[in-house]
N, C-alpha and C positions, 0 to 999 in steps of 0.2 A: 504494500500500500504506500501511496505517496504521502509522506509526512506533511509536505506543504499544503496539500489539500485538506487534511485533517485539521491543521492549524487554521486554515482559511474558514472552514466550516465552523469551528469553535469560535473564532473571532467574530464571524457574522452573527452567530446565535447570541453572543454577548451584547450585540448592539440592538437586539430586538427586545421589546418589553414583554410581549406575549409569546415569544418563540416563533417558530416558522415551520411550515410543512416542507417535505422533501421537494415538492414542486417549486415552492418559493425560493428555497436554497439553490436549487439547480438553475433557476432563472437568474438569481443574483450573482452566482459564481460562474455562469456560462458553462455548466457541466450537464451531462446526461442525468435525468431524474433517477434512473436505476443505479447509476454510480453513486449519487447522493445517498440513496437508500442503503446501499451496501456499506458505505463509510459510516453512516449514522448508526447502523446496527452494530458494527464493530465498536464504535465509540460508546454506544450504550452498554455493551458487554463489559467494557473497561471502566464504566462509571463516569465518563466525561460528559455524557448527555443522557437525558431521559425524555420521555414523551407523555403526553396525556391525549386521550381520545377526544376529538371535537367532531361530533357527528361521525362521518366515515373516515375522516382524516386523522393522522397522527401529527400533533403539534409538538415539535422537538424544542428543547431548551437546554442551555448549558447548566450543569449541576453545581458549578462553583466558579469563582473568579480566577482560578489558577490558569496559567498559560498551559498550552499543550505539553511543553517540555517539563514544567513543574509537575503536572499531573502524571506524566509518564514516569518521572523520577520517584514520585510518591508511591505509585503502584509498584514499581520495582523494589522499593524499600519495604513495603508491606509484604510482598511476596518473599523477600529474604527473611524477614522476621517470622513469617509463618512457617518457614522451612526449619527453624530452630526447634529441635526436639529434646535436646539434652543440654545440661550445663556445659559439657565439653564443646558442643556446637556453638553455644552462645559465647564461650570464651574465645573460640577460634575466630568468630565473626568480629568480636570486640577487638581482639588483637590486630587483625587485618585492617580494621577501620582506623584504629589509633596509629598504626604504622603508616598507613596511607596519608594521614594528616601530618604526621611527623616529617615525612619526606618533603612536604611543602613548607611547614612551619620553620624548619631549620634554615630556610632561605630568607626568612624575614629579618629585619633589624632587631637588635637586642631588646629594645623597649617593647616591640610588638610580640616577640617570643615570650617576654615576661607575662604578658596578658594571658597567654595560653597556660603558662605555668601556674598562674594564680587560679585559673579555673580548675586545673588538675588537682591542685592542693585543696581547694574547696570540696571537690568530689571525694578526694581521699578521706577528708575529715568526716564527711557524711557516711562513707562506707565503714569507717571505724566505729561508728555509734551502734 
């Protein structure tokens, strides 16, 4: 699927007060109505959009104000968290996440690195309680 089209659909839906039908979206974005329906159903399955029945039509609307990229990242994070079944899994994910951040943080100026260290110290104090 073309990510640009999903983003365009989502952006369009955010501009409408009452949502839009697949036909309205297809006209606004100059795409085939069936293409719009296909994308809308995939986006509905991932929680980006939903619809309500208005007579025979489905009126689609954005479910949040997140951008497509933010929503996709949030979905990926949720899927990762749902895959954690044991404390060992959790520790591994946590360690990988921290190490990924450290690779970036070490490139910052000393004052900025200290801000991260302060957060880590706060968290360590909370874990000790």
